[in-house]
C-alpha positions in Angstrom: 275.3 169.0 -0.3 277.4 168.3 -3.3 276.5 165.5 -5.7 279.5 163.2 -6.0 279.8 161.1 -9.0 282.0 158.0 -9.0 282.8 155.1 -11.3 283.1 151.8 -9.6 285.7 149.2 -10.5 284.6 145.6 -10.8 287.4 143.2 -9.9 287.4 139.5 -10.7 287.8 136.8 -8.1 291.4 137.4 -7.3 293.7 138.9 -4.7 296.1 140.2 -7.4 295.4 143.8 -6.6 295.8 143.4 -2.9 299.0 143.4 -0.8 299.1 140.8 1.8 300.5 142.3 5.0 300.1 139.3 7.3 300.5 135.7 6.0 297.6 134.0 7.6 294.5 135.2 9.4 292.8 132.0 10.5 291.3 132.9 13.9 291.4 136.7 13.3 288.2 138.6 14.2 289.1 142.3 14.6 291.0 144.9 12.7 291.3 148.6 13.3 293.1 151.1 11.0 291.9 154.3 12.5 295.2 154.9 14.3 296.7 155.9 10.9 300.4 154.8 11.2 299.6 151.6 12.9 297.1 148.9 11.9 295.9 146.8 14.9 294.5 143.3 14.6 294.3 140.1 16.7 295.7 136.7 15.8 293.7 134.3 18.0 295.4 131.3 16.4 298.7 132.5 18.0 297.0 134.0 21.1 298.4 137.5 20.3 297.5 141.0 19.1 299.6 142.4 16.3 300.4 145.9 15.0 301.4 146.7 11.4 303.6 149.7 10.9 302.6 151.4 7.6 305.8 153.4 7.3 308.1 150.4 7.4 305.6 147.8 6.2 306.5 145.5 9.1 304.5 143.9 11.8 305.2 143.0 15.4 303.5 141.2 18.3 302.3 143.7 21.0 300.4 141.4 23.4 300.3 137.7 24.2 297.0 136.3 25.4 296.5 133.5 27.8 295.7 130.2 26.2 292.1 129.8 24.8 291.7 133.5 24.5 289.8 135.4 21.9 289.2 139.1 21.3 285.8 140.8 21.6 286.4 144.4 20.4 289.0 147.1 19.8 288.5 150.8 20.7 290.8 153.6 19.6 290.8 157.3 20.4 293.8 159.6 20.0 296.8 157.7 21.5 294.6 155.4 23.5 293.9 151.8 22.5 291.7 149.4 24.4 291.5 145.7 23.5 288.9 143.5 25.3 289.3 139.7 25.4 287.5 136.9 27.3 290.5 136.9 29.7 290.5 140.6 30.5 291.4 144.0 29.1 294.6 145.4 27.5 294.9 149.1 27.7 297.5 151.5 26.1 298.0 155.2 26.5 301.1 155.3 24.2 299.6 154.6 20.8 300.1 150.9 21.4 303.8 151.1 22.2 303.3 149.8 25.7 300.2 148.0 27.2 298.8 147.3 30.6 296.9 144.1 31.2 293.9 144.0 33.5 293.1 140.3 34.0 290.7 138.4 36.1 291.5 140.6 39.2 289.7 143.5 37.6 286.0 142.7 37.1 283.3 145.2 36.7 280.7 143.1 38.6 280.3 139.7 40.3 279.8 136.9 37.8 281.3 139.1 35.1 282.6 137.0 32.2 283.9 139.3 29.4 282.9 142.3 27.4 281.2 142.1 24.0 281.4 145.8 22.9 283.6 148.6 24.2 284.1 152.4 23.5 286.4 155.2 24.5 284.8 158.7 25.0 286.7 161.9 25.3 286.8 163.8 28.7 283.7 165.6 29.8 285.9 168.7 30.4 289.3 169.6 29.0 292.0 167.7 30.9 289.6 165.3 32.5 289.7 161.5 32.4 288.8 159.5 29.3 285.8 157.3 29.8 285.8 153.6 29.0 282.5 151.9 28.3 282.0 148.1 28.6 278.9 146.4 27.2 278.5 142.7 28.2 276.3 139.8 27.2 273.4 140.1 29.5 275.0 141.1 32.8 275.2 144.9 32.6 277.0 147.9 31.1 279.8 149.6 32.9 281.9 152.8 32.8 285.4 153.5 34.1 287.1 156.9 34.5 290.4 155.7 35.8 291.8 153.6 32.9 289.9 150.4 33.9 290.8 150.1 37.5 287.3 150.7 38.9 283.9 150.3 37.2 280.4 151.5 37.9 277.3 150.0 36.3 275.2 152.4 34.3 271.4 152.5 33.8 270.9 149.1 35.3 267.1 149.5 35.4 266.9 149.5 31.6 270.0 147.7 30.3 271.1 145.0 32.7 269.8 142.0 30.8 270.5 143.0 27.2 273.3 141.8 25.1 275.3 144.8 23.8 276.3 144.3 20.1 278.1 147.7 19.4 278.9 151.1 20.8 279.7 154.1 18.6 279.9 157.9 19.0 280.4 160.8 16.7 281.0 164.5 17.0 278.4 166.8 15.4 279.3 170.0 13.6 278.5 172.1 16.7 281.0 170.1 18.7 278.5 168.0 20.8 278.8 164.2 21.0 276.1 161.7 19.9 276.5 158.3 21.6 274.6 155.3 20.4 274.5 151.6 21.1 272.7 148.7 19.6 271.7 145.7 21.6 269.2 142.8 21.3 266.3 145.2 22.1 267.1 147.9 19.6 269.0 151.1 19.0 269.6 153.3 22.1 270.9 156.9 22.4 272.4 158.5 25.4 271.5 162.1 26.2 274.3 162.4 28.8 277.4 160.8 27.4 276.6 157.2 28.4 275.2 157.5 31.9 271.6 156.8 30.8 270.0 155.5 27.6 266.8 156.0 25.7 265.3 153.5 23.2 265.2 155.2 19.7 264.2 152.3 17.5 263.3 148.6 18.1 263.6 147.4 14.5 267.0 146.0 15.1 266.0 143.9 18.1 267.1 140.3 17.8 270.0 141.1 15.6 272.9 138.7 16.0 275.7 140.8 14.6 275.4 144.5 14.1 277.5 147.6 13.6 276.9 151.3 14.0 278.5 153.8 11.6 278.8 157.6 11.8 279.4 158.8 8.2 279.2 162.4 7.0 277.3 163.5 10.1 274.7 160.7 9.5 274.1 157.5 11.5 273.7 154.1 10.0 273.2 150.6 11.4 274.1 147.4 9.7 272.8 144.0 11.0 272.6 140.4 10.1 268.8 140.3 10.7 267.5 143.9 10.3 269.7 144.9 7.3 270.7 148.5 6.8 269.0 151.6 8.3 269.8 155.3 8.2 268.9 157.9 10.8 267.1 161.0 9.5 268.9 163.8 11.2 265.9 166.1 11.2 263.4 163.7 12.7 265.6 161.2 14.5 263.7 158.4 12.8 265.7 155.3 11.6 264.6 154.5 8.0 265.4 151.1 6.4 267.4 151.1 3.2 267.7 148.6 0.4 270.5 146.0 1.0 272.8 144.7 -1.8 272.7 141.2 -0.4 270.7 139.3 2.2 271.5 140.7 5.7 272.6 137.3 6.9 275.9 137.6 5.0 276.9 140.9 6.7 280.0 141.0 8.8 281.7 144.4 9.1 281.6 148.0 7.8 283.9 151.0 7.4 283.9 154.3 5.6 286.1 157.0 4.0 285.2 160.6 3.3 282.6 159.8 0.7 282.3 156.1 0.5 280.9 153.3 2.7 282.5 149.8 2.4 280.6 146.7 3.6 282.2 143.2 4.0 279.8 140.4 3.3 281.5 137.1 4.4 281.8 135.0 1.2 280.1 137.6 -1.0 282.9 140.2 -1.2 283.0 143.9 -0.6 280.2 146.3 -1.6 280.3 150.1 -1.6 278.1 153.2 -1.7 279.0 156.8 -2.4 275.4 158.2 -2.0 274.7 157.6 1.7 273.5 154.1 1.2 270.9 154.8 -1.5 272.6 152.6 -4.1 275.3 149.9 -3.8 277.9 148.5 -6.3 280.3 145.6 -6.2 283.8 146.9 -5.1 285.5 143.5 -5.1 284.0 140.0 -5.3 287.0 138.4 -3.6 287.2 134.6 -3.6 284.2 132.9 -2.0 285.9 129.5 -1.7 287.4 129.5 1.8 287.8 133.2 2.1 285.2 134.6 4.5 285.7 138.3 5.1 285.8 138.7 8.8 287.0 142.3 9.2 287.3 145.5 7.3 288.8 148.9 8.2 290.2 152.1 6.6 292.8 154.7 7.5 291.6 157.1 4.8 294.3 156.0 2.3 294.1 152.2 2.2 291.4 149.6 2.8 292.3 146.7 5.1 290.6 143.3 5.2 290.8 140.0 7.1 290.2 137.2 4.5 289.8 134.2 6.7 292.6 131.7 6.0 294.1 133.8 3.1 295.6 136.6 5.2 295.3 140.2 6.1 295.4 142.4 3.0 295.6 146.1 2.1 294.7 148.0 -1.0 294.7 151.8 -2.0 291.2 153.2 -1.8 292.0 155.2 -5.0 291.8 151.9 -6.9 288.2 151.5 -6.1 287.2 155.0 -7.0 288.3 156.2 -10.5 286.0 159.2 -11.0 286.2 162.7 -9.4 283.6 164.8 -7.7 281.4 166.9 -10.0 280.6 170.1 -8.2 280.1 172.5 -11.1 276.3 172.6 -11.1 275.7 172.8 -7.3 276.0 175.7 -4.9 278.7 175.6 -2.2 277.9 174.6 1.3 280.0 174.8 4.4 282.1 171.6 4.5 285.5 170.5 6.0 287.2 167.6 4.3 289.8 165.1 5.6 293.3 166.3 5.2 295.5 164.6 2.6 297.8 162.8 2.9 296.9 161.3 6.2 299.1 160.2 8.0 301.6 162.8 6.7 305.2 164.0 7.0 305.7 166.9 7.2 303.2 168.7 5.0 299.5 168.0 4.5 296.6 169.8 2.6 293.3 170.8 4.1 290.4 171.6 1.8 287.1 173.2 2.9 284.1 174.9 1.3 282.5 178.3 2.3 278.9 178.8 1.3 278.8 182.6 1.5 281.1 185.4 2.4 282.1 184.6 5.9 284.5 185.2 8.8 286.6 182.0 8.8 288.9 180.5 11.3 291.0 177.3 10.7 293.2 176.3 13.6 295.2 173.2 14.6 295.2 171.8 18.1 297.2 169.2 20.0 295.7 166.4 22.1 295.7 168.7 25.1 293.4 171.1 23.3 296.1 173.8 22.9 296.2 175.8 19.6 299.5 175.0 17.8 298.8 176.7 14.5 296.4 179.2 13.0 296.0 178.6 9.3 293.2 181.1 8.6 291.6 183.9 10.6 289.7 186.4 8.4 287.0 187.0 5.9 286.7 184.8 2.7 284.4 184.8 -0.3 282.2 181.7 -1.1 284.1 178.9 -2.8 286.4 176.0 -2.4 289.6 176.7 -0.3 292.8 174.9 0.1 295.6 175.4 2.7 298.7 173.5 3.6 300.1 172.9 7.0 303.8 172.2 7.4 304.5 170.4 10.7 308.3 170.1 10.3 308.8 171.6 13.7 306.2 169.5 15.5 306.5 166.1 17.2 304.8 163.0 15.8 301.4 162.4 17.1 297.7 163.1 16.7 296.5 166.6 16.0 293.0 168.1 15.4 292.0 170.9 13.0 288.9 172.9 13.5 287.0 175.1 11.0 284.7 177.8 12.3 282.7 180.1 10.0 280.1 182.8 10.4 278.3 184.4 7.5 279.0 188.1 7.3 275.6 188.9 5.6 273.6 186.6 8.0 275.4 186.0 11.3 272.8 183.3 12.2 274.4 181.0 9.7 277.4 179.4 11.4 279.5 176.3 11.0 281.9 174.4 13.1 283.6 171.0 12.5 286.7 169.2 13.9 288.7 166.5 12.2 291.7 164.4 13.3 295.0 163.9 11.5 298.3 162.0 12.3 301.8 163.3 11.9 304.3 160.4 11.5 308.0 161.1 11.3 
């Protein structure tokens, strides 16, 4: 892979370079920016969930919770959003424009209280139902394939009594899905898209707060007890990494194309551009009364919840002032995130070809239909750049897929899919 060199910006204890997009965040616990044009977060102080519209820089209430409610987790995939609270589920199939509330009448199991971690997986087959996964605190794990109306417990023999801390899935370059969870016993992997689970590492057992992260085809786990571990893709072994601060301060994590950002409660934001090998201060924030309780990224901006100070955004470009140094390293197959993203109506897609290859770059809609073919032919090794104009397409989520086969050695193949958002 390429060696990427960055300079890091040290910022004094101030919010001067951040833009406050919500006036107060006391009681906030979750924020998700992966939907691109809309940033979702929960305001438990006001018993509501909120969306921030990046195009107009305005926010609006999208759900009102029952009194004494608090959120447990957000899950986002394509136009689907799922919010879990202690008073039931909120589910949207319209990119958060409209929501359906499943309250106490929809319970996965007798004695069910509320979920602690949730996930949305894509259909097993094209056109099939999306799968909702619900991990609870000690009373089972459940799956629904009808939007949350009916639930079935999964792998009850192994997982019924374990508190689930996080679910996460990622798509490998060959198109297959890897699905992991972390619970109080350790890190589990599912070989069959969530229907059964296998213990892969017990080092994280006993962790109070933990997050899984799929970054550049590599898995990481961050925990308040076990610290940071990275999965070796060749062996499947989870290896501990050095941590910039004591694990007890950890709260949340997100990543962009090349950089991992970690929020450490009263200790600010730390970042790594070399797969967790080394860490630098990105922003110290203000420790007096400003616990960081959430962090997320949409690829262009970083978003944080800073306790009583508010919800803030800041361009990622302000953290990274250097550029990639690729001159002394051979090319490998690689597909980068389009830029800008979200976009209207034109975006640029950059990819690398390691050897003379037959290359295909196509754009798909959410139904899996090809809507544009940007490249279909042979290319020499090197860095390539193409633009896609979506002036005649509707707003929404699209996918672009790069496939390459070496002409000199057909056994060398590459395939990767990325998501982008068109916002008009």
